[in-house]
C-alpha positions in Angstrom: -0.5 -0.2 0.0 1.3 3.4 -0.7 1.7 5.7 2.1 -1.6 7.9 2.3 -1.9 11.5 1.4 -2.1 14.4 3.7 -5.5 16.1 3.3 -5.6 18.6 0.7 -5.9 22.7 1.0 -7.2 24.0 -1.7 -6.6 27.5 -3.7 -9.6 29.3 -2.9 -12.9 27.2 -1.7 -15.1 28.6 -4.2 -15.1 28.9 -8.1 -15.1 32.1 -9.0 -12.0 32.6 -6.5 -8.4 31.0 -8.7 -4.3 31.3 -7.1 -1.9 32.5 -9.9 1.8 31.8 -9.4 3.8 34.8 -11.4 7.5 34.3 -11.4 9.7 37.1 -11.2 13.3 37.8 -10.9 14.8 36.9 -7.1 15.2 40.2 -5.3 12.6 41.6 -6.9 9.9 40.0 -5.3 8.8 42.4 -3.0 8.7 45.1 -5.3 6.2 42.7 -7.8 3.8 42.2 -4.5 3.4 46.1 -4.3 2.7 46.7 -8.0 0.3 43.6 -8.0 -1.3 45.1 -5.0 -1.5 48.4 -6.4 -3.2 47.3 -9.7 -5.1 44.8 -8.9 -6.0 45.1 -5.5 -6.2 41.5 -4.3 -4.4 39.4 -1.9 -1.2 38.8 -2.4 1.7 36.5 -0.8 5.0 36.6 -1.8 7.8 33.3 -2.2 11.1 33.0 -3.4 11.0 34.3 -7.0 7.2 34.2 -7.3 4.1 35.8 -6.1 0.7 34.2 -5.4 -2.4 36.1 -6.7 -5.3 35.4 -5.3 -7.8 36.9 -8.1 -11.2 36.2 -9.4 -11.6 34.2 -12.0 -13.4 36.8 -14.3 -10.4 39.2 -13.3 -7.6 36.6 -14.0 -6.5 38.6 -17.6 -5.6 41.4 -15.5 -2.8 39.9 -14.5 -0.9 40.6 -18.2 -0.9 44.0 -16.5 1.9 43.5 -14.5 5.0 44.2 -15.9 7.3 42.8 -13.7 6.2 39.2 -13.6 8.0 36.7 -16.7 5.7 33.9 -16.4 2.1 32.8 -15.3 1.0 30.2 -14.1 -2.7 28.6 -12.8 -2.9 26.7 -9.5 -5.2 23.9 -9.5 -4.1 21.8 -6.6 -2.2 21.7 -3.1 -0.8 19.4 -0.8 0.9 20.4 3.2 3.0 18.2 4.0 3.1 15.2 1.2 3.9 12.4 2.8 6.5 11.2 0.4 6.9 7.1 0.6 11.0 6.1 1.1 10.1 3.3 -1.6 10.1 4.0 -5.2 7.7 2.3 -7.1 4.7 3.4 -4.2 6.0 7.2 -4.8 5.5 6.8 -8.3 1.9 5.7 -7.2 1.6 8.8 -5.2 2.2 11.2 -7.9 -0.1 9.2 -10.7 -2.9 9.6 -7.6 -2.3 13.0 -8.1 -3.4 13.8 -12.0 -7.0 12.9 -10.6 -7.1 15.5 -7.5 -6.2 18.8 -9.5 -9.5 20.8 -10.2 -8.6 20.7 -13.9 -12.2 22.4 -14.7 -10.8 25.5 -13.2 -7.8 25.3 -14.8 -8.5 24.9 -17.9 -11.2 27.7 -17.8 -8.8 30.0 -16.2 -5.5 28.7 -19.2 -8.8 29.7 -21.9 -8.6 33.1 -21.4 -4.9 33.1 -21.8 -4.5 30.6 -24.6 -6.3 30.7 -27.6 -7.2 27.0 -28.7 -9.3 26.6 -31.6 -11.3 23.5 -29.7 -13.1 22.9 -26.5 -10.6 21.2 -23.8 -12.6 18.8 -21.8 -11.9 18.4 -18.0 -13.4 15.1 -18.0 -11.2 12.5 -18.4 -11.1 9.5 -21.5 -9.7 6.8 -18.6 -10.5 7.7 -15.2 -8.6 4.2 -14.0 -5.4 5.2 -15.5 -4.6 7.6 -12.5 -5.3 5.0 -9.9 -2.7 5.1 -6.9 -3.2 1.4 -7.2 -2.3 -0.5 -10.1 -3.0 -3.9 -10.8 -0.6 -5.7 -12.9 -2.8 -7.8 -15.6 -1.0 -10.4 -17.0 -0.1 -10.6 -20.5 -1.9 -13.0 -22.7 0.2 -14.6 -24.7 0.6 -13.3 -28.3 -0.7 -15.4 -31.1 2.0 -16.4 -33.7 1.8 -19.1 -36.3 2.9 -22.1 -35.5 5.7 -23.4 -37.5 5.0 -27.1 -39.5 8.5 -28.6 -40.2 7.4 -31.7 -42.8 9.0 -35.5 -41.9 11.0 -36.6 -45.0 12.4 -40.6 -45.6 15.6 -40.7 -43.6 14.8 -38.3 -40.9 14.0 -40.8 -37.8 16.9 -39.8 -36.3 15.9 -35.9 -36.0 12.3 -36.3 -34.7 11.3 -35.6 -31.3 9.5 -37.7 -28.9 7.1 -37.4 -31.2 7.7 -40.3 -33.9 4.8 -41.9 -34.8 3.6 -38.6 -36.5 4.2 -37.1 -39.6 3.9 -33.9 -38.7 6.1 -32.1 -35.8 4.5 -29.1 -34.1 6.7 -26.6 -32.8 4.9 -24.0 -30.7 6.9 -20.5 -30.7 7.9 -18.6 -27.5 4.7 -16.9 -25.8 4.8 -13.8 -24.1 5.4 -9.9 -24.9 5.8 -9.4 -28.8 10.1 -8.8 -27.3 12.0 -11.4 -26.4 13.2 -11.3 -23.2 17.2 -12.3 -23.0 16.3 -16.2 -21.6 13.7 -16.6 -24.7 16.4 -14.6 -27.0 19.2 -16.7 -26.1 17.0 -20.0 -26.7 15.9 -19.2 -30.1 20.2 -18.1 -30.7 21.3 -21.3 -29.2 23.6 -23.3 -31.7 21.2 -26.7 -30.6 17.5 -26.6 -31.2 16.4 -28.3 -28.3 13.4 -28.8 -29.5 15.1 -31.6 -32.2 16.4 -34.8 -30.4 18.7 -36.8 -31.4 21.8 -36.9 -33.6 21.8 -34.1 -36.0 22.4 -34.9 -39.7 22.4 -32.8 -42.4 18.9 -32.3 -43.2 18.3 -31.8 -39.1 20.3 -28.6 -39.9 18.5 -27.1 -42.8 14.7 -27.8 -40.5 16.5 -26.2 -37.4 17.9 -23.3 -39.8 14.6 -23.0 -41.0 12.9 -23.0 -37.4 15.2 -20.2 -36.1 14.0 -18.2 -39.6 10.6 -18.7 -39.4 10.8 -17.7 -35.6 12.7 -14.4 -35.7 10.8 -13.2 -39.2 7.5 -14.1 -38.3 5.4 -10.5 -38.3 3.9 -11.1 -34.3 -0.2 -10.1 -34.0 -0.7 -6.8 -31.9 -3.9 -7.3 -31.5 -3.7 -8.6 -27.6 -1.2 -5.8 -27.0 -2.5 -3.6 -24.2 -3.8 0.2 -25.6 -1.2 1.9 -23.3 1.9 0.8 -25.5 0.2 1.0 -28.6 1.3 4.6 -30.4 -1.2 7.1 -30.2 -2.0 9.3 -33.3 -2.1 12.7 -33.4 -5.5 14.4 -32.9 -6.1 17.8 -33.8 -8.7 18.1 -31.9 -7.2 17.8 -28.4 -4.3 20.2 -27.1 -0.4 19.3 -27.1 1.0 19.3 -23.9 4.0 18.6 -21.6 5.0 17.8 -18.0 7.3 19.4 -16.2 8.6 18.6 -12.8 10.5 21.0 -10.0 12.2 19.5 -7.9 13.8 20.9 -4.3 14.8 18.6 -1.2 17.1 16.1 -0.5 15.0 13.5 1.2 13.3 12.5 -2.4 14.0 8.5 -3.3 13.1 9.8 -7.1 14.4 12.4 -9.3 12.9 15.0 -11.1 12.7 13.5 -14.5 11.1 10.1 -13.3 8.3 12.3 -10.9 7.9 14.2 -14.9 7.6 10.8 -16.4 5.3 8.8 -14.0 3.0 12.7 -14.0 3.0 13.3 -17.6 2.1 10.0 -18.8 -1.0 9.2 -16.4 -2.1 12.7 -17.7 -1.8 11.4 -21.2 -4.2 8.5 -20.4 -6.1 10.0 -18.6 -7.2 12.5 -21.2 -5.7 11.1 -24.0 -3.9 14.8 -24.8 -1.0 14.9 -27.6 2.4 14.8 -26.3 4.3 17.6 -27.8 7.9 18.9 -25.4 8.8 22.1 -27.8 5.2 23.0 -29.8 2.9 22.9 -26.9 0.0 24.5 -25.9 -0.5 23.5 -22.2 2.0 22.8 -19.9 1.4 20.9 -16.5 4.0 21.6 -14.0 4.5 19.6 -10.8 6.7 21.8 -8.1 7.8 20.1 -5.0 10.0 21.5 -2.1 10.1 19.3 0.1 7.1 18.1 1.4 4.9 20.9 -0.2 3.7 19.7 -3.5 1.3 22.1 -6.2 0.5 21.7 -9.7 -0.2 25.0 -11.8 -1.3 24.9 -15.3 0.9 27.3 -17.9 -0.6 30.7 -18.7 2.1 31.5 -20.8 3.8 30.2 -23.4 6.9 32.1 -23.3 8.4 34.5 -21.1 6.5 38.1 -20.8 10.4 40.0 -21.0 9.5 39.2 -24.9 6.5 41.4 -25.1 7.7 44.9 -26.4 11.4 43.5 -27.8 11.9 42.0 -31.0 15.6 42.6 -32.0 17.8 41.5 -28.8 21.4 41.9 -28.4 24.0 39.8 -26.7 23.6 42.1 -23.3 19.9 43.4 -23.7 18.2 43.7 -20.6 14.6 42.2 -19.9 12.1 44.1 -19.8 11.1 42.7 -16.8 13.6 43.8 -15.2 13.5 47.5 -16.8 10.2 47.7 -15.6 10.8 46.4 -11.5 13.8 48.9 -12.1 11.6 51.9 -13.0 8.7 50.9 -10.2 11.6 51.3 -7.6 13.0 54.9 -8.5 9.3 55.9 -7.8 9.2 58.2 -10.9 6.4 61.1 -10.7 4.3 63.0 -13.6 6.3 65.4 -15.8 9.6 64.1 -14.5 12.8 63.6 -17.1 14.2 59.9 -17.1 17.1 59.3 -18.7 18.8 55.8 -19.4 22.6 57.2 -20.8 23.7 53.5 -21.5 20.8 52.3 -23.0 21.3 49.0 -25.2 18.3 47.8 -26.7 16.3 50.0 -24.9 14.7 48.2 -22.5 14.6 50.8 -19.8 13.2 53.4 -21.5 10.8 51.2 -23.3 9.2 49.9 -20.2 8.8 53.4 -18.9 7.3 55.0 -22.0 5.1 52.7 -22.1 3.7 52.3 -18.1 4.8 55.8 -17.4 3.6 58.1 -19.7 3.3 61.4 -17.9 7.2 60.9 -17.9 9.7 62.3 -20.6 11.9 59.6 -21.5 15.2 59.6 -23.2 18.4 57.7 -24.2 21.5 57.0 -25.6 24.5 54.8 -26.6 27.3 55.3 -28.1 27.9 51.7 -29.4 27.0 51.9 -33.4 24.8 48.7 -32.9 23.3 49.9 -29.6 21.2 52.7 -30.5 19.8 51.5 -34.1 18.1 48.4 -32.1 16.9 50.6 -29.8 14.9 52.5 -32.4 13.7 49.4 -34.1 12.0 47.7 -31.0 10.8 51.4 -30.6 9.4 51.6 -33.6 7.6 47.9 -32.9 6.2 48.8 -29.6 4.6 52.1 -31.1 3.0 49.7 -34.5 1.9 47.8 -31.8 -0.1 50.6 -29.5 -1.5 51.8 -32.8 -2.9 48.7 -34.0 -4.4 48.4 -30.6 -5.2 52.7 -30.9 -3.5 53.5 -27.7 -1.3 57.2 -27.8 2.4 56.5 -29.0 5.4 55.8 -26.7 6.7 59.1 -26.2 10.6 58.0 -26.0 14.1 59.9 -27.8 16.7 57.9 -28.8 20.1 59.4 -29.2 23.9 58.7 -29.8 26.1 60.2 -27.0 29.1 59.4 -25.4 27.7 59.0 -21.7 31.3 60.8 -20.1 30.1 63.7 -21.9 26.1 64.1 -22.1 24.8 66.8 -24.8 22.8 68.0 -21.7 22.0 70.9 -19.7 22.7 71.3 -16.5 20.3 70.2 -13.6 17.8 68.7 -16.2 17.3 64.9 -15.9 15.0 63.8 -12.4 16.2 59.9 -12.5 18.5 58.1 -14.1 18.0 54.6 -14.8 20.7 52.6 -17.1 22.2 48.8 -16.5 25.9 49.2 -16.6 28.5 47.3 -18.5 29.1 44.2 -16.3 32.2 43.5 -17.7 31.4 39.9 -18.6 30.2 40.1 -22.0 31.1 43.0 -23.2 34.0 45.7 -21.6 35.7 44.1 -19.1 36.3 45.3 -15.1 39.3 47.3 -16.1 37.7 49.2 -18.1 34.7 49.4 -15.0 36.7 51.2 -12.9 37.9 54.0 -15.0 34.2 54.4 -16.9 32.1 54.2 -13.8 33.6 57.5 -12.2 33.2 59.8 -14.9 29.9 58.0 -15.7 28.3 59.2 -12.3 30.4 62.5 -12.2 28.8 63.4 -15.6 25.0 62.5 -14.5 25.8 64.5 -11.3 26.4 67.0 -13.6 22.6 66.5 -15.7 20.6 65.6 -12.2 18.6 67.6 -10.8 20.2 68.2 -6.9 18.2 67.1 -3.5 15.6 65.1 -5.6 17.2 63.7 -8.5 18.6 60.0 -8.6 19.8 57.2 -10.1 18.8 53.8 -10.4 21.9 51.8 -11.3 22.5 48.1 -12.0 26.1 46.1 -12.2 27.5 43.2 -11.2 31.0 44.3 -10.8 30.8 45.3 -6.9 34.3 46.5 -6.8 34.0 49.1 -9.4 30.7 50.5 -8.4 31.9 50.7 -4.5 35.5 52.5 -5.5 33.3 54.9 -7.6 30.9 55.4 -5.6 33.5 56.4 -2.8 35.0 58.5 -5.0 32.2 60.7 -5.8 30.5 60.4 -2.4 30.1 64.4 -2.1 27.8 64.1 -5.3 26.1 60.8 -4.8 24.5 59.3 -1.5 23.5 55.5 -1.4 20.4 54.1 -0.9 18.6 50.8 -0.7 20.7 48.3 -2.6 18.7 44.9 -4.2 20.3 41.7 -4.5 19.0 40.1 -7.9 20.1 36.9 -10.0 20.3 38.3 -13.6 21.3 34.4 -15.5 23.1 32.9 -12.5 25.1 36.1 -11.7 24.6 37.8 -8.6 23.9 41.6 -9.6 22.9 44.2 -7.6 20.8 47.4 -7.9 22.0 50.5 -6.6 19.5 53.6 -5.8 21.3 56.5 -5.4 20.6 60.0 -4.4 22.3 63.1 -5.1 23.2 66.0 -2.9 22.1 68.9 -2.3 25.3 70.3 -3.9 28.8 69.0 -4.7 30.4 69.5 -1.2 32.7 72.1 -2.3 30.9 75.1 -0.2 30.7 73.1 2.8 34.3 72.5 2.5 34.9 76.3 1.4 32.9 77.4 4.8 34.8 74.5 7.1 38.1 75.7 6.0 37.3 79.6 6.3 36.3 78.5 10.0 39.4 76.8 10.6 41.9 79.3 9.6 39.8 82.3 11.6 39.7 80.1 14.3 42.9 80.2 13.9 43.9 83.9 13.5 42.0 84.4 16.8 
């Protein structure tokens, strides 16, 4: 018997509510949570690298308004303290038993609001027995094969078996599955045919050879083969799906691939859906964190960070990260927002789309960067025009960050992705670039109210640069985020009231007067 499954904790006790999981870059969970509460006005729970939104089903599509999340899933089942068995065979039965417990009706209803599929997907199974945790193993019926007839000829008495009085010798083929086991295979391919007794003659060797060839080449009748083993044909009326398992924890007697295989195979037997690991319409995800288990259905076919970018460069910033940086900067109506090293323009494009009451400018000195930014901006403008929305206001320029063609004290917010020194440049270049860039941004930025949000992985270079310009900027909060496995920092800097020269002069003058007295 498999271990009993712990009581189920539903995402919602009512069908008019659903729980949506939204993934977010690690480190920005609080920013995404505040954004969801502000825009959706519903209960939001924070997790690691994700937030869980409890929202009415009718309003589920509003989750797409969140600019800082990457992928969306609807939670269709939760288990707290799932008692996994230590036996691998038993735990596979437990995983199979999850499938019929999933709220497929709610999940597929929410899924249909996000994914357009030509046919209605039924939440009812075609084979409910496929998911039973206790699966009885049925004995395989012998596969029917034609019997091999060996005609007895004169002079073959020495090579006959115990049926010597019969003129026809019947040798029954091996029974069982369509493929021989190793033991059966050895019996067939052995040099001596144990069904023929006596001293082998030349004629007997010929008969033995014919018998072996008949057993090897005779096609097997698959009419009695179980339906589960037959290759399924593609049904265009059913969705293409794949099953994925994300597992964390060390006390499991199974691997993620094993769980995904059992889980996905059971779903296919349950619904008969088509399997496609790449071009799928529906993704079913089994999430396992120690003893906590929950099942989700994917609501996005690709990450949302691609929705406003068509031309990606080698270091293009994800627009979801750009959105969170913009929100962290607290942009106000009328602010002038500048990205002095724009690259593909992710920050300025997200700013123009989500903060239209501010004025956005950006630029770069790389010969491929600013044309790429302009192409992405044109794409967003055309997409908004087709939807009847106002155009995204943003200007793209070519400039040098250390010598900006802007007047003093004209920019309210600087937001940029500094070079990491990994794919482009080097840390040696950053030690020279960072102080010069911060000094030039301080010249253009408004004193006292001006601020800068900087993203970089080069901790040492940014620390030395901030120390060198401490009379111009003072550091605020720092968020550590995960970008492609790299631990990067998001630094909030605030412009000082002035450059500090006045205070130093006054202090120096006070010291001189005191010395004169």
